C-alpha positions in Angstrom: -14.0 74.7 -46.1 -14.5 70.9 -45.5 -15.4 70.2 -41.9 -13.7 67.2 -40.2 -16.9 65.0 -40.2 -17.4 65.7 -43.9 -13.8 65.0 -44.6 -14.0 61.6 -42.7 -17.1 60.7 -44.7 -15.2 61.5 -47.9 -12.3 59.3 -46.8 -14.7 56.4 -46.0 -16.4 56.8 -49.4 -13.0 56.7 -51.1 -12.0 53.6 -49.2 -15.3 52.0 -50.2 -14.7 52.7 -53.9 -11.0 51.6 -53.7 -11.9 48.3 -52.1 -14.8 47.5 -54.4 -12.9 48.3 -57.5 -9.9 46.4 -56.2 -12.0 43.3 -55.5 -13.3 43.4 -59.1 -9.9 43.9 -60.8 -10.6 41.2 -63.3 -12.7 43.7 -65.2 -11.3 46.3 -67.5 -11.4 49.8 -66.0 -14.3 51.2 -68.1 -16.4 48.1 -67.3 -15.3 48.1 -63.7 -16.4 51.8 -63.2 -19.7 51.1 -64.8 -20.2 48.0 -62.7 -19.4 50.0 -59.6 -22.2 52.5 -60.4 -24.6 49.6 -61.0 -23.5 48.0 -57.7 -24.2 51.2 -55.8 -27.7 51.4 -57.4 -28.3 47.7 -56.6 -27.2 48.3 -53.0 -30.0 50.8 -52.5 -32.7 48.3 -53.4 -34.9 46.8 -50.6 -34.1 43.2 -51.6 -30.4 43.9 -51.1 -31.0 45.5 -47.7 -33.1 42.6 -46.7 -30.3 40.2 -47.6 -27.5 42.1 -45.9 -29.3 43.3 -42.8 -28.9 40.1 -40.8 -25.2 40.0 -41.7 -24.9 43.6 -40.5 -26.6 42.8 -37.2 -24.3 39.8 -36.5 -21.1 41.7 -37.4 -22.3 44.8 -35.4 -23.0 42.6 -32.4 -19.5 41.1 -32.5 -18.0 44.6 -32.9 -20.1 46.1 -30.1 -19.3 43.3 -27.6 -15.6 43.4 -28.5 -15.4 47.2 -28.1 -17.2 47.2 -24.8 -15.1 44.3 -23.5 -11.9 46.1 -24.6 -12.9 49.2 -22.7 -13.7 47.2 -19.6 -10.4 45.3 -19.8 -8.4 48.5 -19.9 -9.3 49.1 -16.2 -8.3 45.5 -15.4 -5.1 45.3 -17.4 -3.6 48.5 -16.0 -2.7 46.4 -13.0 -0.8 43.9 -15.2 3.0 44.0 -15.6 4.1 45.9 -18.7 5.9 42.9 -20.1 2.7 40.8 -20.1 0.9 43.7 -21.8 3.5 43.9 -24.5 3.0 40.1 -25.2 -0.8 40.4 -25.2 -0.9 43.3 -27.7 1.2 41.3 -30.2 -1.1 38.2 -30.2 -3.2 38.0 -33.4 -7.0 37.8 -32.6 -7.4 34.8 -34.9 -4.8 32.9 -32.9 -6.6 33.6 -29.7 -9.9 32.4 -31.2 -8.3 29.3 -32.7 -6.6 28.4 -29.4 -9.9 28.9 -27.5 -11.8 26.7 -30.1 -9.1 24.0 -29.9 -9.3 24.0 -26.1 -13.1 23.9 -26.1 -13.2 21.0 -28.6 -10.5 19.1 -26.6 -12.7 19.4 -23.5 -16.1 18.7 -25.0 -15.6 16.1 -27.8 -14.0 13.3 -25.6 -16.9 13.7 -23.1 -19.5 13.5 -25.9 -20.6 17.1 -25.3 -21.7 19.4 -28.1 -19.5 22.5 -28.7 -21.7 25.4 -29.9 -20.1 26.4 -33.2 -23.0 28.6 -34.2 -22.8 32.4 -34.8 -25.3 33.4 -32.1 -24.3 30.9 -29.4 -23.5 32.9 -26.2 -20.2 31.1 -25.9 -19.2 32.1 -29.5 -20.2 35.7 -28.8 -18.0 35.7 -25.8 -15.0 34.1 -27.7 -15.3 36.5 -30.5 -15.5 39.5 -28.1 -12.4 38.2 -26.2 -10.4 37.6 -29.3 -11.1 41.1 -30.6 -10.7 42.8 -27.3 -7.6 41.4 -25.6 -4.9 42.7 -28.1 -6.4 46.2 -28.5 -7.1 46.5 -24.8 -3.5 45.7 -24.0 -2.3 48.2 -26.5 -4.7 50.9 -25.2 -3.6 50.1 -21.6 0.1 50.6 -22.5 -0.7 54.0 -23.9 -2.9 54.9 -21.0 -0.3 53.9 -18.5 2.2 56.1 -20.2 -0.1 59.1 -19.6 -0.7 57.9 -16.1 3.0 57.8 -15.3 3.4 61.3 -16.7 0.6 62.6 -14.5 1.9 60.7 -11.5 5.2 62.6 -11.7 3.6 65.9 -12.5 3.8 68.9 -10.1 0.0 68.8 -9.3 0.5 65.2 -7.9 3.4 66.3 -5.8 1.4 69.2 -4.5 -1.5 67.0 -3.6 0.8 64.6 -1.8 2.3 67.5 0.1 -1.2 68.5 1.1 -1.8 65.1 2.6 -4.2 63.7 0.0 -4.5 59.9 0.1 -2.4 58.0 -2.4 -5.6 56.2 -3.8 -7.1 59.6 -4.6 -3.9 60.8 -6.3 -3.7 57.6 -8.3 -7.4 58.0 -9.4 -6.6 61.6 -10.5 -3.5 60.5 -12.5 -5.5 57.7 -14.1 -8.2 60.2 -15.1 -5.5 61.6 -17.4 -4.6 58.1 -18.7 -8.2 56.9 -19.3 -8.9 59.3 -22.2 -5.6 58.4 -23.8 -6.7 54.7 -23.7 -10.0 55.6 -25.3 -8.4 57.5 -28.1 -6.0 54.5 -28.6 -9.0 52.2 -29.0 -10.5 54.7 -31.4 -7.4 54.5 -33.5 -7.6 50.7 -33.4 -11.1 50.6 -34.7 -10.0 49.8 -38.3 -7.7 47.0 -37.0 -10.6 45.5 -35.1 -12.8 45.5 -38.2 -10.1 43.8 -40.2 -9.6 41.2 -37.5 -13.3 40.7 -37.3 -13.4 40.2 -41.1 -10.8 37.5 -40.8 -12.5 35.7 -37.9 -15.8 35.6 -39.6 -14.2 34.4 -42.8 -12.2 31.6 -41.0 -15.4 30.2 -39.4 -17.7 31.0 -42.4 -20.1 32.9 -40.1 -22.7 34.8 -42.0 -21.6 38.4 -41.3 -20.6 41.2 -43.6 -17.0 40.5 -42.7 -17.4 37.0 -44.2 -18.8 38.4 -47.4 -15.9 40.7 -47.8 -13.4 37.9 -46.8 -14.8 35.6 -49.5 -14.5 38.3 -52.1 -10.9 39.1 -51.1 -10.1 35.3 -51.2 -11.6 35.0 -54.6 -9.7 38.0 -55.9 -6.3 36.9 -54.5 -6.9 33.3 -55.7 -7.8 34.5 -59.2 -11.2 32.9 -59.2 -13.3 36.1 -59.4 -14.6 36.2 -62.9 -16.6 39.4 -62.6 -18.4 41.6 -60.1 -19.0 39.6 -56.9 -22.7 39.9 -55.8 -22.6 43.5 -57.0 -25.0 45.3 -54.7 -24.7 42.9 -51.8 -20.9 43.3 -51.8 -21.1 47.0 -52.1 -23.5 47.2 -49.2 -21.5 44.8 -47.1 -18.4 46.9 -47.7 -20.3 50.0 -46.8 -21.7 48.5 -43.6 -18.2 47.2 -42.6 -16.6 50.6 -43.1 -19.5 52.4 -41.4 -19.3 50.1 -38.4 -15.6 50.8 -38.0 -16.2 54.5 -38.5 -19.0 54.7 -35.9 -16.9 52.7 -33.3 -13.9 55.0 -33.8 -16.0 58.1 -33.6 -17.8 57.1 -30.4 -14.5 56.2 -28.7 -12.9 59.4 -29.9 -15.7 61.5 -28.4 -15.6 59.4 -25.3 -11.9 60.2 -24.9 -12.6 63.9 -25.4 -15.4 63.9 -22.8 -13.4 61.9 -20.2 -10.3 64.1 -20.5 -10.2 66.3 -17.3 -7.8 68.7 -18.9 -9.1 71.9 -20.7 -8.9 72.0 -24.5 -5.6 73.4 -25.8 -7.2 76.7 -26.9 -8.6 77.3 -23.4 -5.2 76.8 -21.7 
């Protein structure tokens, strides 16, 4: 019997194969499969790892900051009106980043200041994190508030109120039910965050693994890919991007499980 972790690893491996083979669709199938095997072999070489490692660090930093900020924003956004949350969750991350860059350039350029359009600039790290975090945090907050409202109207809340417990304590207990739901929602959004990060890096040509994949996708869709694109480097970049999303989703899923005050279904 395949355990869930092994099953997830199998799905990630299938996703990697499908993406790499799709990005090199200009090759006939026999040559494409042979090239994929060669790319996997090349991806294991130290030279390829040395080339891709800095890209993984940059992309991983963006993803980590965006995920941490999203989790922090959930606690803040739960006090925002639902209508505003519905608007925030529909805003594309690239639109948020472009708007922030346009505002920054409009403020700095007329004054002769330098806007730090470099990958590791603290301001760019913050802008990337905000662009990634705001939409998914709003979406997770909506789901968490739904669980909060259910808990707020549940019998145990009414009993606590009848016992004279403070409203703040009752609210905290109800949000303790909504918080793991928000964490699981963020876990489900991990793939969307990785795709958004790929687009953001590609738009600004920042040297992360997302940019490498973005350029390969652009070449494939534009019909300019004549053969395997950077073979081992692309295979390793794809694997790193998928792995980063998988790790983020797994950590958030386990966080949601640990934060849930309710007993597991089998113990009820």
